[in-house]
TORTORRO-585802 format. One record per atom (N, C-alpha, C): x, y, z; atom name; residue in one letter. Coordinates in steps of 0.2 Angstrom, whole numbers, plus 2048, in hexadecimal, padded with zeros to 3 digits. Last residue first. Example, Ala and Ser with C-alpha at 12.3 -4.5 7.8 and 13.67 -1.06 7.14 Angstrom:
BEGIN
{{840 7F5 823} "N" "s"} {{844 7FB 824} "CA" "s"} {{840 800 827} "C" "s"} {{842 7E4 827} "N" "a"} {{83E 7EA 827} "CA" "a"} {{842 7F0 827} "C" "a"} 
This chain:
BEGIN
{{8B3 8D5 7CA} "N" "g"} {{8B3 8DC 7CE} "CA" "g"} {{8B6 8E0 7CA} "C" "g"} {{8B0 8C9 7C6} "N" "r"} {{8B7 8CB 7C6} "CA" "r"} {{8B9 8D2 7C9} "C" "r"} {{8A3 8C9 7C6} "N" "v"} {{8A6 8C6 7CB} "CA" "v"} {{8AD 8C7 7CB} "C" "v"} {{8A0 8CF 7B9} "N" "g"} {{89E 8D2 7C0} "CA" "g"} {{8A2 8CF 7C5} "C" "g"} {{8A5 8C7 7AF} "N" "r"} {{8A8 8CE 7B0} "CA" "r"} {{8A6 8D1 7B7} "C" "r"} {{89D 8BC 7B2} "N" "l"} {{8A4 8BB 7B3} "CA" "l"} {{8A7 8C2 7B4} "C" "l"} {{890 8C1 7AF} "N" "a"} {{891 8BE 7B6} "CA" "a"} {{899 8BE 7B7} "C" "a"} {{891 8C4 7A2} "N" "m"} {{890 8C9 7A7} "CA" "m"} {{891 8C8 7AE} "C" "m"} {{893 8B7 79D} "N" "s"} {{898 8BD 79C} "CA" "s"} {{897 8C2 7A1} "C" "s"} {{888 8B1 7A1} "N" "v"} {{88E 8AE 7A3} "CA" "v"} {{893 8B4 7A2} "C" "v"} {{87E 8B8 799} "N" "a"} {{87D 8B8 7A0} "CA" "a"} {{884 8B5 7A4} "C" "a"} {{883 8B6 78C} "N" "a"} {{883 8BD 78F} "CA" "a"} {{882 8BD 796} "C" "a"} {{881 8A8 78B} "N" "e"} {{887 8AB 78A} "CA" "e"} {{888 8B2 78D} "C" "e"} {{873 8A7 78D} "N" "v"} {{878 8A4 792} "CA" "v"} {{87E 8A7 791} "C" "v"} {{86E 8AE 781} "N" "i"} {{86D 8B1 788} "CA" "i"} {{872 8AE 78D} "C" "i"} {{873 8A6 778} "N" "a"} {{875 8AD 778} "CA" "a"} {{874 8B0 77F} "C" "a"} {{86C 89B 77A} "N" "a"} {{873 89A 77B} "CA" "a"} {{876 8A1 77B} "C" "a"} {{85E 89F 777} "N" "p"} {{860 89E 77E} "CA" "p"} {{867 89D 77F} "C" "p"} {{85F 8AD 76C} "N" "e"} {{85F 8A6 76D} "CA" "e"} {{860 8A5 775} "C" "e"} {{853 8BB 76F} "N" "e"} {{85A 8B8 76E} "CA" "e"} {{85A 8B1 76F} "C" "e"} {{846 8BE 771} "N" "a"} {{848 8BF 76B} "CA" "a"} {{84F 8BB 76A} "C" "a"} {{840 8B3 77E} "N" "a"} {{842 8B9 77C} "CA" "a"} {{845 8B8 774} "C" "a"} {{838 8A9 785} "N" "g"} {{839 8A9 77E} "CA" "g"} {{83C 8AF 77B} "C" "g"} {{837 8AA 793} "N" "l"} {{833 8AE 78F} "CA" "l"} {{833 8AD 788} "C" "l"} {{842 8A2 797} "N" "e"} {{83B 8A0 798} "CA" "e"} {{836 8A3 793} "C" "e"} {{84C 8AB 794} "N" "i"} {{84C 8A5 790} "CA" "i"} {{845 8A2 790} "C" "i"} {{849 8B5 79D} "N" "r"} {{84A 8B7 796} "CA" "r"} {{849 8B1 792} "C" "r"} {{84A 8AE 7A9} "N" "r"} {{843 8B1 7A8} "CA" "r"} {{843 8B3 7A0} "C" "r"} {{857 8AA 7AA} "N" "v"} {{853 8A5 7A9} "CA" "v"} {{84C 8A9 7A7} "C" "v"} {{85D 8B7 7AA} "N" "a"} {{85E 8B4 7A4} "CA" "a"} {{859 8AE 7A4} "C" "a"} {{858 8BA 7B8} "N" "a"} {{857 8BF 7B1} "CA" "a"} {{857 8BB 7AB} "C" "a"} {{85F 8B1 7BF} "N" "d"} {{858 8B1 7BF} "CA" "d"} {{855 8B5 7B9} "C" "d"} {{86D 8B4 7BD} "N" "v"} {{86A 8AE 7BA} "CA" "v"} {{862 8AE 7BA} "C" "v"} {{86D 8C1 7C3} "N" "v"} {{86E 8C0 7BC} "CA" "v"} {{86B 8BA 7B9} "C" "v"} {{869 8BD 7D0} "N" "g"} {{865 8C1 7CC} "CA" "g"} {{865 8C1 7C5} "C" "g"} {{874 8B6 7D3} "N" "q"} {{86F 8B2 7D2} "CA" "q"} {{869 8B6 7CE} "C" "q"} {{87D 8C2 7D5} "N" "l"} {{87E 8BD 7D0} "CA" "l"} {{879 8B9 7CE} "C" "l"} {{877 8C6 7E1} "N" "l"} {{877 8CA 7DB} "CA" "l"} {{879 8C6 7D5} "C" "l"} {{87A 8BC 7E9} "N" "m"} {{873 8BD 7E9} "CA" "m"} {{873 8C2 7E2} "C" "m"} {{888 8BC 7E9} "N" "a"} {{885 8B7 7E7} "CA" "a"} {{87D 8B7 7E5} "C" "a"} {{88B 8C9 7EF} "N" "a"} {{88D 8C8 7E8} "CA" "a"} {{889 8C2 7E5} "C" "a"} {{886 8C6 7FC} "N" "l"} {{882 8CB 7F7} "CA" "l"} {{884 8CA 7F0} "C" "l"} {{890 8BD 7FF} "N" "r"} {{889 8BB 7FF} "CA" "r"} {{885 8C1 7FB} "C" "r"} {{89C 8C4 7FE} "N" "p"} {{89B 8BF 7F9} "CA" "p"} {{894 8BC 7F9} "C" "p"} {{8A2 8D2 800} "N" "q"} {{89C 8D0 802} "CA" "q"} {{89A 8CA 7FE} "C" "q"} {{8AF 8D3 7FA} "N" "a"} {{8AE 8D5 801} "CA" "a"} {{8A7 8D2 804} "C" "a"} {{8B5 8C8 7EF} "N" "h"} {{8B0 8CC 7F1} "CA" "h"} {{8AF 8CD 7F8} "C" "h"} {{8C0 8BF 7EB} "N" "g"} {{8C1 8C5 7EF} "CA" "g"} {{8BC 8CA 7F0} "C" "g"} {{8BE 8B3 7E6} "N" "l"} {{8BF 8B7 7E1} "CA" "l"} {{8C0 8BE 7E4} "C" "l"} {{8BA 8AC 7F2} "N" "e"} {{8C1 8AA 7EF} "CA" "e"} {{8C2 8B0 7E9} "C" "e"} {{8AD 8B1 7F2} "N" "g"} {{8B2 8B3 7F7} "CA" "g"} {{8B9 8B1 7F5} "C" "g"} {{8A8 8AA 7E8} "N" "l"} {{8A8 8B1 7E8} "CA" "l"} {{8AD 8B4 7EC} "C" "l"} {{8A8 89D 7ED} "N" "a"} {{8AC 89E 7E7} "CA" "a"} {{8AD 8A6 7E6} "C" "a"} {{8A0 89E 7F8} "N" "e"} {{8A6 89D 7F9} "CA" "e"} {{8AB 89E 7F3} "C" "e"} {{893 8A0 7F1} "N" "v"} {{896 8A5 7F6} "CA" "v"} {{89E 8A4 7F7} "C" "v"} {{88C 896 7EA} "N" "i"} {{891 89A 7E7} "CA" "i"} {{895 89F 7EB} "C" "i"} {{883 890 7F2} "N" "m"} {{888 88C 7EF} "CA" "m"} {{88E 890 7EC} "C" "m"} {{87A 899 7F6} "N" "a"} {{87F 897 7FB} "CA" "a"} {{885 893 7F8} "C" "a"} {{871 899 7EC} "N" "v"} {{875 89E 7ED} "CA" "v"} {{87B 89D 7F1} "C" "v"} {{86B 88C 7EF} "N" "l"} {{86E 88D 7E9} "CA" "l"} {{872 893 7EA} "C" "l"} {{865 890 7FC} "N" "g"} {{86A 88B 7FC} "CA" "g"} {{86E 88B 7F5} "C" "g"} {{85C 89A 7F8} "N" "g"} {{861 89C 7FC} "CA" "g"} {{867 896 7FC} "C" "g"} {{853 892 7F1} "N" "h"} {{857 897 7ED} "CA" "h"} {{85D 899 7F1} "C" "h"} {{84D 88B 7FC} "N" "a"} {{851 888 7F7} "CA" "a"} {{855 88C 7F4} "C" "a"} {{848 896 803} "N" "a"} {{84D 892 807} "CA" "a"} {{851 88E 801} "C" "a"} {{83E 89A 7FA} "N" "r"} {{843 89F 7FC} "CA" "r"} {{849 89B 7FF} "C" "r"} {{836 88E 7FA} "N" "i"} {{839 891 7F4} "CA" "i"} {{83F 895 7F6} "C" "i"} {{832 890 807} "N" "k"} {{835 889 805} "CA" "k"} {{839 88B 7FF} "C" "k"} {{82A 89B 807} "N" "e"} {{831 89B 80C} "CA" "e"} {{835 895 809} "C" "e"} {{820 898 7FE} "N" "r"} {{825 89D 7FD} "CA" "r"} {{82B 89D 800} "C" "r"} {{819 88F 807} "N" "a"} {{81C 88D 800} "CA" "a"} {{821 892 7FE} "C" "a"} {{815 897 811} "N" "g"} {{819 891 812} "CA" "g"} {{81D 88F 80C} "C" "g"} {{80D 8A0 80B} "N" "a"} {{813 8A3 80E} "CA" "a"} {{818 89C 80F} "C" "a"} {{806 89B 7FB} "N" "d"} {{806 89D 802} "CA" "d"} {{80D 89E 805} "C" "d"} {{809 8A3 7EB} "N" "l"} {{809 89E 7F0} "CA" "l"} {{808 89F 7F7} "C" "l"} {{807 8A7 7DB} "N" "e"} {{805 8A9 7E2} "CA" "e"} {{804 8A3 7E6} "C" "e"} {{817 8A3 7D1} "N" "s"} {{810 8A2 7D3} "CA" "s"} {{80F 8A6 7DB} "C" "s"} {{823 8A2 7CE} "N" "a"} {{820 8A8 7CB} "CA" "a"} {{819 8A8 7CE} "C" "a"} {{828 896 7D4} "N" "s"} {{82B 89D 7D6} "CA" "s"} {{827 8A2 7D4} "C" "s"} {{822 88D 7CB} "N" "i"} {{820 88E 7D2} "CA" "i"} {{822 894 7D5} "C" "i"} {{829 88F 7BF} "N" "a"} {{821 891 7BF} "CA" "a"} {{81F 891 7C7} "C" "a"} {{835 88B 7C3} "N" "v"} {{834 892 7C1} "CA" "v"} {{82C 893 7C1} "C" "v"} {{833 87E 7C6} "N" "v"} {{835 882 7CB} "CA" "v"} {{834 889 7C9} "C" "v"} {{82F 879 7B9} "N" "a"} {{82A 879 7BE} "CA" "a"} {{82C 87D 7C4} "C" "a"} {{83B 87B 7B2} "N" "r"} {{835 87E 7B0} "CA" "r"} {{830 87E 7B6} "C" "r"} {{843 872 7B9} "N" "h"} {{844 879 7BA} "CA" "h"} {{83E 87D 7B8} "C" "h"} {{83D 865 7B5} "N" "r"} {{83D 868 7BD} "CA" "r"} {{83E 86F 7BD} "C" "r"} {{83E 866 7A8} "N" "r"} {{837 867 7AB} "CA" "r"} {{837 869 7B1} "C" "r"} {{84B 870 7A0} "N" "d"} {{849 86A 7A4} "CA" "d"} {{842 86C 7A7} "C" "d"} {{84E 87C 79B} "N" "g"} {{84A 878 797} "CA" "g"} {{848 872 79B} "C" "g"} {{858 881 7A4} "N" "v"} {{851 884 7A3} "CA" "v"} {{84C 880 7A0} "C" "v"} {{865 87C 7A7} "N" "l"} {{85F 879 7A9} "CA" "l"} {{858 87B 7A8} "C" "l"} {{86D 886 7A2} "N" "e"} {{86C 880 79E} "CA" "e"} {{866 87C 7A0} "C" "e"} {{86D 88E 7AC} "N" "l"} {{869 891 7A6} "CA" "l"} {{869 88A 7A2} "C" "l"} {{874 887 7B7} "N" "q"} {{86D 888 7B8} "CA" "q"} {{869 88A 7B1} "C" "q"} {{880 886 7AF} "N" "r"} {{87D 880 7B0} "CA" "r"} {{875 881 7B3} "C" "r"} {{885 893 7AE} "N" "r"} {{884 890 7A9} "CA" "r"} {{87F 88A 7AA} "C" "r"} {{887 897 7BC} "N" "v"} {{882 89B 7B8} "CA" "v"} {{880 896 7B2} "C" "v"} {{88F 88D 7C2} "N" "y"} {{889 88F 7C5} "CA" "y"} {{885 892 7C0} "C" "y"} {{89A 88E 7B8} "N" "a"} {{896 888 7B8} "CA" "a"} {{88F 889 7BC} "C" "a"} {{89F 89B 7BB} "N" "e"} {{89C 899 7B4} "CA" "e"} {{898 893 7B5} "C" "e"} {{8A3 899 7C8} "N" "v"} {{89E 89E 7C7} "CA" "v"} {{89B 89D 7C0} "C" "v"} {{8AD 890 7C5} "N" "k"} {{8A7 88E 7CA} "CA" "k"} {{8A2 892 7C9} "C" "k"} {{8B6 897 7BF} "N" "a"} {{8B3 892 7BB} "CA" "a"} {{8AD 88F 7BF} "C" "a"} {{8BA 89F 7CA} "N" "e"} {{8B7 8A2 7C5} "CA" "e"} {{8B3 89D 7C0} "C" "e"} {{8C0 896 7D2} "N" "a"} {{8BA 899 7D4} "CA" "a"} {{8B7 89C 7CF} "C" "a"} {{8C5 887 7C9} "N" "t"} {{8C6 88D 7CB} "CA" "t"} {{8C0 891 7CE} "C" "t"} {{8BF 87B 7C4} "N" "e"} {{8C5 87B 7C8} "CA" "e"} {{8C8 882 7CB} "C" "e"} {{8B0 872 7C4} "N" "a"} {{8B4 878 7C2} "CA" "a"} {{8B9 878 7C7} "C" "a"} {{8A9 868 7CA} "N" "r"} {{8AD 866 7C4} "CA" "r"} {{8B1 86C 7C2} "C" "r"} {{8A1 86F 7D2} "N" "e"} {{8A6 86B 7D5} "CA" "e"} {{8AB 869 7CF} "C" "e"} {{897 875 7C9} "N" "m"} {{89C 879 7CD} "CA" "m"} {{8A2 875 7CF} "C" "m"} {{890 869 7C6} "N" "a"} {{893 86E 7C1} "CA" "a"} {{899 872 7C4} "C" "a"} {{88B 866 7D3} "N" "a"} {{88F 861 7CF} "CA" "a"} {{894 865 7CA} "C" "a"} {{882 871 7D5} "N" "s"} {{888 870 7D9} "CA" "s"} {{88D 86B 7D6} "C" "s"} {{878 86F 7CB} "N" "v"} {{87C 875 7CB} "CA" "v"} {{883 874 7CF} "C" "v"} {{873 863 7D0} "N" "d"} {{877 863 7C9} "CA" "d"} {{87B 869 7C8} "C" "d"} {{86F 867 7DC} "N" "a"} {{874 862 7DC} "CA" "a"} {{877 862 7D5} "C" "a"} {{864 86F 7D8} "N" "a"} {{86A 872 7DC} "CA" "a"} {{870 86D 7DC} "C" "a"} {{85B 865 7D3} "N" "w"} {{85E 86B 7CF} "CA" "w"} {{864 86E 7D2} "C" "w"} {{858 85E 7DE} "N" "v"} {{85B 85A 7D8} "CA" "v"} {{85F 860 7D4} "C" "v"} {{853 867 7E7} "N" "p"} {{859 865 7E8} "CA" "p"} {{85D 861 7E3} "C" "p"} {{847 86A 7DF} "N" "f"} {{84C 86F 7E0} "CA" "f"} {{853 86C 7E2} "C" "f"} {{83E 85F 7E0} "N" "d"} {{842 861 7DA} "CA" "d"} {{847 866 7DB} "C" "d"} {{839 85D 7ED} "N" "v"} {{83C 858 7E9} "CA" "v"} {{840 85A 7E3} "C" "v"} {{835 869 7F2} "N" "e"} {{839 865 7F6} "CA" "e"} {{83D 85F 7F2} "C" "e"} {{82D 86E 7E7} "N" "c"} {{833 871 7E9} "CA" "c"} {{838 86D 7ED} "C" "c"} {{823 864 7E8} "N" "l"} {{827 865 7E2} "CA" "l"} {{82E 868 7E3} "C" "l"} {{81E 867 7F5} "N" "e"} {{821 862 7F4} "CA" "e"} {{826 862 7ED} "C" "e"} {{818 875 7F2} "N" "e"} {{81E 874 7F7} "CA" "e"} {{822 86D 7F6} "C" "e"} {{80F 871 7E8} "N" "v"} {{814 876 7E6} "CA" "v"} {{81A 875 7EB} "C" "v"} {{806 86A 7F0} "N" "v"} {{80A 867 7E9} "CA" "v"} {{810 86B 7E8} "C" "v"} {{802 874 7F8} "N" "a"} {{806 86E 7FB} "CA" "a"} {{809 86A 7F5} "C" "a"} {{7FC 87D 7F0} "N" "a"} {{802 87F 7F3} "CA" "a"} {{806 879 7F6} "C" "a"} {{7F0 876 7ED} "N" "r"} {{7F5 877 7E8} "CA" "r"} {{7FC 878 7EB} "C" "r"} {{7ED 86B 7FB} "N" "s"} {{7ED 871 7F7} "CA" "s"} {{7F2 871 7F2} "C" "s"} {{7F0 85E 801} "N" "r"} {{7EA 862 803} "CA" "r"} {{7E8 868 7FF} "C" "r"} {{7F3 84F 7F8} "N" "f"} {{7F5 856 7F9} "CA" "f"} {{7EF 85A 7FB} "C" "f"} {{7ED 843 7F9} "N" "y"} {{7F4 843 7F9} "CA" "y"} {{7F7 84A 7FB} "C" "y"} {{7E0 844 7F9} "N" "e"} {{7E3 83F 7FE} "CA" "e"} {{7EB 840 7FF} "C" "e"} {{7DD 84C 7EF} "N" "y"} {{7DD 850 7F5} "CA" "y"} {{7E0 84B 7FB} "C" "y"} {{7DD 842 7E5} "N" "v"} {{7E3 847 7E5} "CA" "v"} {{7E3 84A 7EB} "C" "v"} {{7D1 83D 7E7} "N" "s"} {{7D7 839 7E8} "CA" "s"} {{7DD 83D 7E9} "C" "s"} {{7C8 845 7E1} "N" "s"} {{7C8 845 7E8} "CA" "s"} {{7CE 841 7EB} "C" "s"} {{7CA 843 7D3} "N" "r"} {{7CC 84A 7D6} "CA" "r"} {{7CC 849 7DE} "C" "r"} {{7D1 833 7D1} "N" "a"} {{7CB 837 7D2} "CA" "a"} {{7CE 83D 7D5} "C" "a"} {{7DE 831 7C5} "N" "l"} {{7DB 830 7CB} "CA" "l"} {{7D5 835 7CC} "C" "l"} {{7E6 832 7B9} "N" "g"} {{7E0 82D 7B9} "CA" "g"} {{7DD 82C 7C0} "C" "g"} {{7EF 83C 7B8} "N" "t"} {{7F1 837 7BC} "CA" "t"} {{7EC 831 7BB} "C" "t"} {{7E9 847 7B1} "N" "r"} {{7EF 845 7AE} "CA" "r"} {{7F1 83E 7B2} "C" "r"} {{7DD 848 7B9} "N" "e"} {{7DD 846 7B1} "CA" "e"} {{7E4 843 7B0} "C" "e"} {{7E2 84D 7C5} "N" "a"} {{7DF 847 7C5} "CA" "a"} {{7DE 844 7BE} "C" "a"} {{7E8 859 7C1} "N" "l"} {{7ED 854 7C3} "CA" "l"} {{7E9 84D 7C3} "C" "l"} {{7DD 860 7BD} "N" "a"} {{7E2 85E 7B8} "CA" "a"} {{7E7 859 7B9} "C" "a"} {{7D6 861 7C9} "N" "p"} {{7D3 85E 7C4} "CA" "p"} {{7D8 85C 7BE} "C" "p"} {{7E0 869 7D0} "N" "f"} {{7DF 862 7D2} "CA" "f"} {{7DB 85F 7CD} "C" "f"} {{7EB 872 7C5} "N" "t"} {{7E5 871 7C9} "CA" "t"} {{7E4 86A 7CB} "C" "t"} {{7F6 87B 7BD} "N" "l"} {{7F6 876 7C3} "CA" "l"} {{7F0 877 7C7} "C" "l"} {{7F4 885 7B4} "N" "a"} {{7F3 87E 7B2} "CA" "a"} {{7F3 879 7B8} "C" "a"} {{7FA 890 7BB} "N" "e"} {{7F2 890 7BA} "CA" "e"} {{7F0 889 7B8} "C" "e"} {{807 88E 7BB} "N" "t"} {{803 88D 7C1} "CA" "t"} {{7FC 88C 7C0} "C" "t"} {{80B 888 7AB} "N" "g"} {{80C 88C 7B0} "CA" "g"} {{807 88A 7B6} "C" "g"} {{809 87E 7A1} "N" "g"} {{804 883 7A1} "CA" "g"} {{805 888 7A7} "C" "g"} {{814 875 7A0} "N" "e"} {{810 877 79A} "CA" "e"} {{80C 87D 79A} "C" "e"} {{81A 875 7AC} "N" "s"} {{81E 876 7A7} "CA" "s"} {{81A 878 7A1} "C" "s"} {{80E 872 7B4} "N" "l"} {{812 879 7B5} "CA" "l"} {{816 87A 7AF} "C" "l"} {{80B 865 7AF} "N" "l"} {{806 86A 7AF} "CA" "l"} {{80A 871 7AF} "C" "l"} {{817 85F 7B2} "N" "s"} {{815 85F 7AB} "CA" "s"} {{810 864 7AB} "C" "s"} {{817 85F 7C0} "N" "r"} {{81D 861 7BC} "CA" "r"} {{81A 862 7B5} "C" "r"} {{80B 858 7C2} "N" "a"} {{80C 85F 7C4} "CA" "a"} {{811 862 7C1} "C" "a"} {{80F 84B 7BE} "N" "a"} {{809 84E 7BB} "CA" "a"} {{80A 856 7BC} "C" "a"} {{818 848 7C8} "N" "d"} {{81A 849 7C1} "CA" "d"} {{815 84C 7BD} "C" "d"} {{810 848 7D3} "N" "l"} {{815 84D 7D2} "CA" "l"} {{818 84E 7CC} "C" "l"} {{808 83D 7D0} "N" "l"} {{805 844 7D1} "CA" "l"} {{80A 84A 7D1} "C" "l"} {{811 833 7D1} "N" "a"} {{80E 835 7CA} "CA" "a"} {{80B 83B 7CA} "C" "a"} {{815 834 7DE} "N" "a"} {{81A 836 7D9} "CA" "a"} {{817 837 7D2} "C" "a"} {{809 830 7E3} "N" "r"} {{80C 836 7E5} "CA" "r"} {{811 839 7E0} "C" "r"} {{809 823 7DE} "N" "q"} {{803 827 7DD} "CA" "q"} {{806 82E 7DE} "C" "q"} {{814 81D 7E4} "N" "m"} {{813 81D 7DD} "CA" "m"} {{80E 822 7DB} "C" "m"} {{810 81E 7F2} "N" "s"} {{816 822 7F0} "CA" "s"} {{816 822 7E8} "C" "s"} {{805 816 7F1} "N" "r"} {{804 81D 7F3} "CA" "r"} {{809 821 7F1} "C" "r"} {{80C 809 7EF} "N" "h"} {{807 80C 7EA} "CA" "h"} {{805 813 7EB} "C" "h"} {{813 808 7FA} "N" "e"} {{817 809 7F4} "CA" "e"} {{812 80B 7EF} "C" "e"} {{809 806 804} "N" "a"} {{80E 80C 804} "CA" "a"} {{812 80D 7FE} "C" "a"} {{804 7FA 800} "N" "m"} {{7FF 800 800} "CA" "m"} {{804 806 800} "C" "m"} 
């Protein structure tokens, strides 16, 4: 029974990722989740009490996977500057991934305070990954520099997600170039 519930929960989360990726937060509804998974709408409520609960669990499950991917890219880099490049480049390479698209859609939605706090904490963990490299580069306030660097990444993500006039590769290169020039001080 526990295995069945676990599989159903995973199917619901997978359906939620697809809905968020395809149609943003407006598409994430319990009737849509029920339709995608073949469950009765009332059964969806047995797994999640609200849409915010689905969002919170997606964040708990998906964000660490995404962050681990960014961290692994940074670990392969040999210098502090190369770590900064890997940090920016890998996040932007993940933009097309369904997990990333779901996190972006989640971040853009109107959520309750608990869900927003979990998202802030997850982003804080991502920003914390780059602080040490920025300190090695001589920044007097590496945490502030990390937050500003993440702002460049976030702006590039939005630009790619919006289907801007520029090719995604051009946006990635511009963001990497801007980040590297900025972290050099």
